[in-house]
N, C-alpha and C positions, 0 to 999 in steps of 0.2 A: 504495502500500500506505499504509495508516495503521498506526501506533504506539501506538495507542488499542485496548487490547479490554475488554467490558466480560463481564463472569461471570455469566453466569445459574445461578443456583443449581438450576432445575429443566433440568439439557441435552437437548434433543430429540433428539439425538445418541443412540446405542445404546450401552451401557457397555461395558467391558469384565470381565467376573468372574471370580471368585479366590477361591483357599481360601490358609489359614494356611501358610505355609513349611513342609516338611519338617521336626521337631523343633522349629520355635517354638510348638507350640501345648501349651497348657498344660488349657484347660481349655472345653467346651464346642464347638462346631463351627460358627467365624463364616464367614459369608460378605462376599465384599468388591465393591463395583461402582466402578469408577472411569470417570472420564469425564474424557480427559487433552485440555486447551483450548491450553495453548500449552507451549514448548518453544523459546529460543531461546539464543543465546552459545554455539553447539557448538563444541565445540576452544575453547573459553577454559580457560587453565589452573587454574583454582579447580572449573573445572567447568559443564555446563549447569544451564538453568533452569528447572525446571518448574515447571508451574500447572495445576489442575485441582481436578475435589469427587471426593470419595471416599468412599463409605458402607459400613456393615459392622454383621452382626448382632451379636446378644452372644456375647462369648467372650473368654477371656482367652490374651494370645499375649506371647512374646517379644520386646522390642522392642530393634534395633540400629542407629544412626544410621552408626558407621560415621567415615566423613570427611564426610559430608552433615550439611549445617544444613537445619531444615526450620519454615515458621512454618503454627500452624494456626488455623482460624476456625471455632471449630464453629455449624452452623446450626442443628443440631436434635442432641435426644437425651444421654445420658452418659456418661461416660466416668471410670476410676479409671488414672493413672499412675504406679509408683510407680518410682522410678528407685533402681536400686541403692543399698541403704545410705541411706536416706532413708526418710520419711513419703509415705503415700497422698498425692496431689491429687486432685480432684474436680474437671473442667471439664464445662459444660452449654453448649446454646446461649445463644450471645450472647460464651462466652469466649473468649479468645485467649491461645496460647502459643508459646514457639519452643524445639527439641531441637536443642540445638547438637552438633558434631561430638565422639563420643565418649559419646553419651547411650547407656545399657543398661538396661534394665528390664522391669517389664511391662506391657500394653495393657490394660486390662480395658473392654472396651464393656457397659455395665449395662443399657444402652438403646441402640438403634440409632440409629446415630449419624452424619449428615453433618456433612462439613468441604470446607472451602477450604481446598486447601495450596498452598505454593509451596516446592519443595525445590531448594537449591542444592548443586552437587557429585553 
């Protein structure tokens, strides 16, 4: 078993499809595709580490991180994130950012977005 895993930006495996969680939709009708590529550290005190590719069509939702930490690298598309009480920030293909535990705000997908994610917790 290898401890090295390449992240394919266009996975061949079928994704899991989903919609906005109840009570989180603000505008539009975004659809989500998730390719879960790896999950490790099961049972760790600070939670598992999940890695994958996620895609969303345009729409606006409430984003709440709770106790999790998320690193995102935008492969394509454009989003606007507005943390509660802060000015909006735009991210597009090639940009990376983190959302720390406790993040609350609005995720607005302006153009269909695809990202690599790493979530701890």
